[in-house]
N, C-alpha and C positions, 0 to 999 in steps of 0.2 A: 264603519267597522273596528273595533278596538282592537288595538297592537298589541302584542305582549310584548314585556321588556328586551326578549333578546331580536326581536326585528325592529324595534325603537335604536336597541343597539347599533345594528346593521347598518340603519339609516344615518345615523350619526357618523358612522365611522368613513362609509361611504362619502359623507359630505365633508370629510376632514382629511383624504386620503394624502393629500400634498402638503399636507403640516404635520402627518404623525413622527414621531421618530422612529429612528432605526438601529437595532442592537439585539443582543442576546436574550434567550426569556428562562425564566424561573418559573418553575409551577409548584405552589406552596411549599418557596423556599428550595426547591431540586432543579439547580441549573441542567437546562440541555446542553451536554456538551461540556466543554471548558469558558467559564464565565468571560466574556468580553472576547471569545474567539470566533465567535459567528455573527453575521450582519444579516437579521430578516430584515424584510419590509414589507408592511401588511400593502395588498393593493388591489383587496377587495371585500366585502364582507356580505351575508345572508342570514335572517333570520326564519325560523319556522317556528312557530309554538313556542317550546323553551330551549330550543336547541340554534345557538350561534355559531355559525360557520366563519371562520377567519381566515383568507387565502394571503400567502406570502410570494415574493419573487422567483422563488425556487421552486415551487410546485407543492411546497408546505402548505400545512391544512390543519387549522388549529379548530376542535370541537368545544365547546361548551355548553354543559347541559346546565341549565337554571343559574344562568348570571346574574351577579347583581354588583354594585358599585363600580360601574364604568369609569374610568376617569381616564380622558385622550385630549391630549393636546400635544404643542410641539414638543414638549419637554417629557411628557410624560405617557405610557400605556400601561393600564393596570385594569385588571377585573377583581375585586376585592373578595367576593367570594363564590364558588359555583357549587353544586353538587358531583360532578365530575370532568374532566378535562382529558381528552385525547388529541395527542399530538402526532400527525403524521408526513413523513417525509421520504423522500426517496434517496437510497444511499448513494451520498456524496462520491462524485467520481465516476459514477456509473450511470447507463443510460436509465431514463425515466420510464422503467418499464415496471409491469405488476410483479414481476421476481424479484424489484429492487426495490419493493414498498416497505416501507417499515413504520412501526407505530410504538409508541408509549402512553399508556392509561396510566391516569391519577385518580383517585378516588378521594375525596373530603376526607380526612382522618385515617387513611392506610398509615400502616409502618412506614419509617423513610420520609415523611413528610411532615413538615412542622406548622401544624394547625393553627399557629396565630401569625404565620405567613400570609400574605396575598395569594388568592388561586393562580394568577396569570400577572406576569410581571416582567415589565422590557426593561431590560439595563442598557443605559444607551450613555456613549460616550459622547455624543455631540457637544463639543467644545464652542462652537461659536455659539452655542443655544445657555451654556451652561455659567455660572458663574464659578470662581474657583472653590470659594468653599463648600458650596454647595456639591462640586463634584468630587470635591474630599471625603465629606460626609457619607455621600453613596459608597464612595471605594472602602471606606473604613466600617460602612453594614453592611456590605460585601464580605468582606475576608471574616467579620464576624460570623455569619452566616454559614458562611464556608468552613471556617474551622469548626462550628458547633456541629455540621453536617460530617466531618471528619473524624470526628470525636465518638460519635452513634454509632 
């Protein structure tokens, strides 16, 4: 049976769970919350047809339609492109109940997103795995994107 890219990505993520980084997330250059303010940890993934679903440690769910360009290792988690991304989470500090479920949808090219940015990117401050200069470059890139977002 031929597997779709989303199914292959889910299998790859599930094999690498213990090696994946933790950190805050950005969708087409737009940070969820304040950058480096959250620590999301991938706990599982499923793929069906063109839909990749990635589960996180606090009940969050990231759904990615037509994902391509997955990079997943101890130091990086990125999805280069997608048609659409939906981030679901329970309002932090409240019970995980249907009335506290929140979501944000991002569509490729929608106003407020950066078309030259990655569809999904995890910003990780795992100092034990990062070299000082590489970390500095990552922080500089973040502040450039953050300032560009504030100006628009």
